[in-house]
C-alpha positions in Angstrom: 0.0 0.0 0.0 1.5 3.3 -1.0 2.1 6.1 1.5 -0.1 9.1 0.5 -0.1 12.0 2.8 -3.8 11.5 3.7 -5.8 8.4 4.2 -9.6 8.8 4.3 -11.2 5.6 5.7 -14.8 4.6 5.5 -15.9 1.8 7.8 -19.2 0.3 6.4 -21.8 -2.3 6.9 -24.9 -2.9 4.7 -25.3 0.7 3.6 -24.5 0.4 -0.1 -27.0 3.1 -1.1 -25.5 5.7 1.2 -21.9 4.5 0.8 -21.7 5.6 -2.8 -22.4 9.2 -1.9 -19.9 9.1 0.9 -17.2 7.8 -1.4 -17.9 10.3 -4.1 -17.7 13.2 -1.6 -14.1 12.0 -0.8 -13.0 11.5 -4.5 -14.4 15.0 -5.3 -12.0 16.7 -2.9 -9.5 19.3 -4.4 -6.6 17.4 -2.9 -4.8 14.8 -4.9 -2.4 13.1 -2.4 -4.9 10.8 -0.7 -5.9 7.2 -0.5 -9.4 6.1 0.2 -9.9 2.9 2.3 -13.2 1.2 2.5 -13.4 -1.4 5.3 -16.4 -3.6 4.8 -17.6 -5.4 7.9 -18.9 -8.4 6.0 -21.9 -6.7 4.4 -24.5 -8.9 2.7 -26.0 -6.2 0.5 -24.5 -4.6 -2.7 -21.6 -2.9 -0.9 -18.8 -4.9 -2.6 -20.2 -4.4 -6.0 -20.6 -0.6 -5.4 -17.0 -0.2 -4.2 -15.4 -2.4 -6.8 -17.3 -0.6 -9.5 -16.0 2.8 -8.3 -12.5 1.4 -7.8 -12.3 0.5 -11.5 -12.6 4.2 -12.2 -10.3 5.5 -9.5 -7.2 3.8 -8.3 -7.1 5.7 -5.1 -9.7 3.3 -3.7 -8.6 0.3 -1.6 -11.3 -2.2 -0.6 -10.8 -4.4 2.5 -13.6 -6.9 3.2 -13.8 -8.9 6.5 -15.0 -12.4 6.1 -17.1 -12.1 9.3 -18.5 -9.1 11.1 -15.7 -8.1 13.6 -17.9 -5.5 15.3 -18.0 -1.7 15.2 -15.0 -0.9 17.3 -12.7 -3.5 15.9 -13.4 -2.3 12.4 -12.5 1.2 13.4 -9.3 0.1 15.0 -8.4 -1.9 12.0 -8.3 1.4 10.1 -5.6 2.7 12.5 -3.7 -0.6 12.1 -3.5 -0.5 8.3 -3.1 3.2 7.9 0.3 4.3 6.5 -0.4 8.0 6.0 0.8 10.8 8.2 -2.8 12.1 8.4 -6.0 10.1 8.9 -9.7 10.9 8.6 -12.5 8.5 9.3 -15.8 9.2 7.6 -18.9 7.1 8.6 -20.6 5.6 5.6 -23.7 7.7 5.9 -21.9 11.0 6.2 -20.2 13.3 3.6 -17.2 15.5 3.6 -17.7 18.9 1.9 -15.4 20.7 -0.7 -12.2 21.9 0.9 -12.3 19.6 3.9 -9.1 17.7 3.2 -7.1 20.7 1.9 -8.0 22.9 4.8 -7.5 20.2 7.4 -4.0 19.3 6.0 -3.0 23.0 5.9 -4.1 23.4 9.6 -2.0 20.3 10.7 1.0 21.3 8.5 1.0 24.8 10.1 0.6 23.5 13.6 2.9 20.5 14.2 1.9 20.5 17.9 -1.7 19.6 17.1 -2.9 16.0 17.4 -6.0 16.6 15.3 -8.0 19.3 13.5 -11.7 19.8 14.1 -14.2 21.5 11.8 -18.0 22.0 12.0 -20.7 19.9 10.5 -23.9 20.6 8.6 -26.7 18.3 9.7 -29.0 16.4 7.3 -31.9 14.0 7.6 -32.2 10.5 6.2 -33.2 11.9 2.8 -30.2 14.2 2.7 -32.2 17.3 3.3 -30.2 19.9 5.2 -31.6 20.6 8.7 -31.7 24.1 10.2 -29.8 23.1 13.4 -26.3 24.4 13.8 -23.5 23.1 16.0 -22.9 25.3 19.1 -19.3 26.3 19.1 -19.4 27.5 22.7 -16.3 29.5 23.6 -14.1 27.7 21.1 -11.5 30.1 19.6 -10.6 29.7 16.0 -7.2 28.2 15.3 -4.7 26.5 17.6 -6.1 25.5 21.0 -4.1 24.0 23.9 -5.5 20.5 24.3 -6.0 20.8 28.0 -7.9 24.0 27.5 -10.1 22.2 25.0 -10.9 19.5 27.6 -11.7 22.2 30.1 -14.1 23.8 27.7 -15.8 20.5 27.0 -16.4 19.5 30.6 -17.9 22.9 31.2 -20.2 22.4 28.1 -18.5 25.3 26.4 -16.6 23.3 23.7 -17.5 21.6 20.5 -18.8 18.0 20.2 -16.7 15.6 18.1 -18.0 14.2 14.9 -15.4 11.9 13.3 -16.1 13.1 9.8 -15.1 16.7 10.8 -11.7 15.6 12.2 -8.3 14.8 10.8 -5.9 13.0 13.1 -2.1 12.9 13.1 -0.9 9.3 12.9 2.1 10.0 15.1 -0.2 11.3 17.8 -2.4 8.2 17.5 0.7 6.0 17.9 1.4 7.7 21.2 -2.1 7.6 22.8 -3.4 4.3 21.3 -6.5 3.3 19.3 -10.2 3.6 19.8 -11.3 2.4 23.3 -13.6 3.2 26.1 -14.6 1.5 29.3 -18.1 3.0 29.1 -19.7 2.6 25.7 -18.8 1.6 22.1 -20.8 4.7 21.1 -18.4 7.1 22.7 -15.1 5.7 21.5 -14.6 8.8 19.3 -15.0 11.3 22.2 -12.8 9.0 24.4 -10.0 9.2 21.8 -10.4 12.9 21.3 -9.9 13.5 25.1 -6.9 11.3 25.2 -5.4 13.1 22.2 -6.2 16.5 23.7 -4.5 15.5 27.0 -1.2 15.1 25.2 -1.5 17.5 22.1 -2.9 20.7 21.0 -5.8 20.8 18.5 -6.7 23.1 15.6 -10.3 24.4 15.3 -11.6 25.3 11.9 -14.7 27.4 12.5 -16.4 26.4 9.3 -18.8 23.7 8.1 -16.7 21.1 6.2 -18.7 17.9 6.6 -22.3 16.8 6.4 -23.6 14.6 9.2 -26.7 12.4 8.9 -28.9 12.7 12.0 -30.9 9.5 12.1 -34.2 9.4 14.1 -33.3 8.4 17.6 -29.6 8.8 17.0 -29.3 12.0 19.1 -31.9 11.2 21.8 -32.6 11.4 25.5 -31.5 7.8 25.9 -30.4 7.6 29.6 -27.7 5.1 28.9 -26.2 7.3 26.2 -26.3 10.2 28.6 -24.6 8.0 31.2 -21.8 7.2 28.8 -21.2 10.8 27.8 -21.1 11.9 31.4 -18.7 9.1 32.2 -16.4 10.2 29.4 -16.5 13.7 30.8 -15.5 12.4 34.3 -12.6 10.6 32.7 -11.6 13.9 31.0 -11.4 15.6 34.4 -8.9 12.9 35.4 -6.7 13.9 32.5 -6.8 17.5 33.8 -5.9 16.4 37.3 -2.9 14.5 35.9 -1.7 17.7 34.1 0.5 20.5 35.3 -2.6 22.7 35.6 -3.6 20.8 38.7 -0.6 22.2 40.6 -2.8 25.2 41.3 -5.0 24.7 44.4 -7.8 26.9 43.1 -8.0 25.0 39.9 -8.0 21.7 41.7 -11.0 22.9 43.7 -12.8 23.9 40.5 -12.2 20.5 39.0 -13.5 18.9 42.2 -16.7 20.9 42.0 -17.1 19.9 38.4 -16.5 16.3 39.2 -19.1 16.3 41.9 -21.6 17.9 39.6 -21.0 15.6 36.7 -21.2 12.6 38.9 -24.6 13.8 40.3 -25.8 14.2 36.7 -24.6 10.8 35.8 -26.7 9.2 38.6 -29.7 11.4 37.7 -29.5 10.1 34.1 -30.1 6.5 35.1 -32.1 6.8 38.4 -35.4 5.8 36.9 -33.9 2.6 35.5 -32.8 1.5 38.9 -35.4 3.2 41.2 -34.6 1.1 44.2 -31.1 2.5 44.3 -31.7 6.2 43.6 -33.9 9.1 44.8 -36.8 9.7 42.4 -37.3 13.2 41.0 -40.3 13.7 43.3 -38.4 12.6 46.3 -35.4 14.8 45.6 -37.7 17.8 45.0 -39.6 17.2 48.3 -36.3 17.2 50.1 -35.1 20.3 48.3 -38.3 22.1 49.3 -37.7 21.2 52.9 -34.1 22.5 52.6 -35.4 25.9 51.2 -38.1 26.1 53.9 -35.5 25.7 56.6 -33.1 28.2 55.0 -35.1 31.1 53.7 -37.5 33.0 56.0 -41.2 33.2 55.0 -42.1 36.2 52.9 -38.6 36.5 51.4 -37.9 36.5 47.7 -35.1 34.3 46.3 -33.5 33.6 42.9 -34.2 30.0 41.8 -31.9 28.5 39.2 -33.7 25.3 38.3 -33.8 25.2 34.5 -37.5 26.2 34.9 -38.3 22.7 36.1 -39.7 23.3 39.6 -42.3 26.0 39.2 -43.1 27.8 42.5 -42.1 25.2 45.1 -43.2 27.2 48.1 -46.3 29.3 48.4 -45.0 31.6 51.2 -41.6 32.4 49.6 -41.4 34.0 46.1 -39.1 32.2 43.7 -37.7 34.5 41.0 -36.8 32.6 37.9 -33.3 33.2 36.5 -33.1 34.7 34.0 -36.4 36.6 34.5 -38.5 38.9 32.3 -41.9 40.2 33.5 -41.9 37.4 36.1 -41.4 34.6 33.5 -38.4 32.4 32.9 -36.3 33.8 30.1 -33.7 31.1 29.6 -30.0 30.9 30.7 -27.8 34.0 30.3 -25.6 34.3 27.2 -22.4 34.8 29.3 -21.0 35.5 32.8 -21.3 39.3 32.4 -25.1 39.0 31.8 -25.5 36.5 34.6 -23.8 38.8 37.1 -25.7 41.8 35.9 -29.0 40.0 36.2 -28.1 38.7 39.7 -27.5 42.3 40.9 -30.8 43.4 39.2 -32.7 40.8 41.2 -30.9 41.8 44.3 -32.0 45.4 43.8 -35.6 44.1 43.7 -35.2 42.4 47.0 -33.9 38.9 46.3 -32.2 37.7 49.5 -30.8 34.4 48.4 -29.8 32.6 45.2 -30.5 28.8 45.1 -29.2 26.5 42.5 -31.2 23.3 42.2 -29.5 20.1 41.0 -30.9 20.4 37.4 -28.8 23.6 37.1 -25.6 22.5 38.9 -23.8 22.8 35.5 -24.2 26.6 35.9 -21.6 26.5 38.6 -18.8 25.5 36.2 -20.3 26.7 32.9 -20.6 30.3 34.3 -17.3 30.1 36.2 -17.0 33.9 36.6 -20.5 34.0 38.1 -19.5 31.3 40.5 -16.3 33.1 41.5 -18.3 36.3 42.0 -20.7 34.6 44.3 -18.0 32.9 46.3 -16.0 36.1 46.6 -18.9 38.3 47.7 -21.5 36.2 49.4 -21.6 33.4 51.9 -22.4 29.9 50.7 -25.0 28.8 53.3 -26.1 25.4 52.0 -24.4 22.8 49.8 -25.7 19.3 49.4 -26.7 16.9 46.6 -29.8 18.9 45.8 -29.0 22.5 46.4 -26.3 25.1 46.5 -27.4 28.4 48.1 -25.7 31.8 48.7 -27.0 34.5 51.1 -27.3 37.7 49.1 -28.3 40.0 51.9 -24.9 41.5 52.4 -21.5 41.5 50.8 
């Protein structure tokens, strides 16, 4: 097998109809120095015929067929094993890469040798190939080179970009150092697991443009509690990488990581509690306990800011809960940034709010809005902190 600069690999199984479009999107790239690998996991449809027909027309295609289905993860790891190119991209057989993806990704990695992978944005499409209006949230991701540890920090605070393999190009030398696809949690998160392991050792390059087209199948992006469990478990692992880094030498940063770890672990338990109800508090039980906490903490007749993702309503009749953010007494959604959060906090204080209470559905605020959390810790006393609530007394600085 020759050593082109870029290998694009398509792992496939029984998707002959979609596979042809995926292959054609690779061959149409304005970058010549590439090889296309198709790894067929023992399909029993027309996959082989489709690939071999296209290979007759383009010698850049190499077809590898497994005699038996070796499973999703093994097929993906086989790609890493057979790759001989400095740069590698894996494109699922139902996705497409858009014009310029390879050229721009190669340029990004060439210009930044410290980067383990590049990351672009996707467009989303439905099963029929119709482009969907949804856009990927880039969070606080800066364009260009990003320190890998900073990328992990953004991701665990839900301010980073999700990984879609078709939008990434990986450096083979970096893969050699960190190992192949793996996860102790779920086969469905092996891509995010690998991205965190790469980011723990290398920088990344973010291309803030849509360079791939991702198919969003019904139920693929869902509220499946087991999928949430796996995603949260990967995020908890990512915190371990930060704790192992030089950043953890700072005591304040270690404390922030500890708070994020506790919050993520609570969310992980919440995501599966109804599947094992004999082991976990139910939603109603937790809310009942939280109301008891608030009743004991806040005097009757007082107003308080309630950060609960608008999920609790008015939990107490004799204490006025102000939604956060609030407009004309109604919940207005989360703030766009820390500056707005602090400004709205002070506006509510000026109207008589005596406490701010974070309910467990909104614990993520405490690390997503890190400046707000620091502002609260620096200026007000934390008067309650348990698995259901975190509360600060706003009555005096």
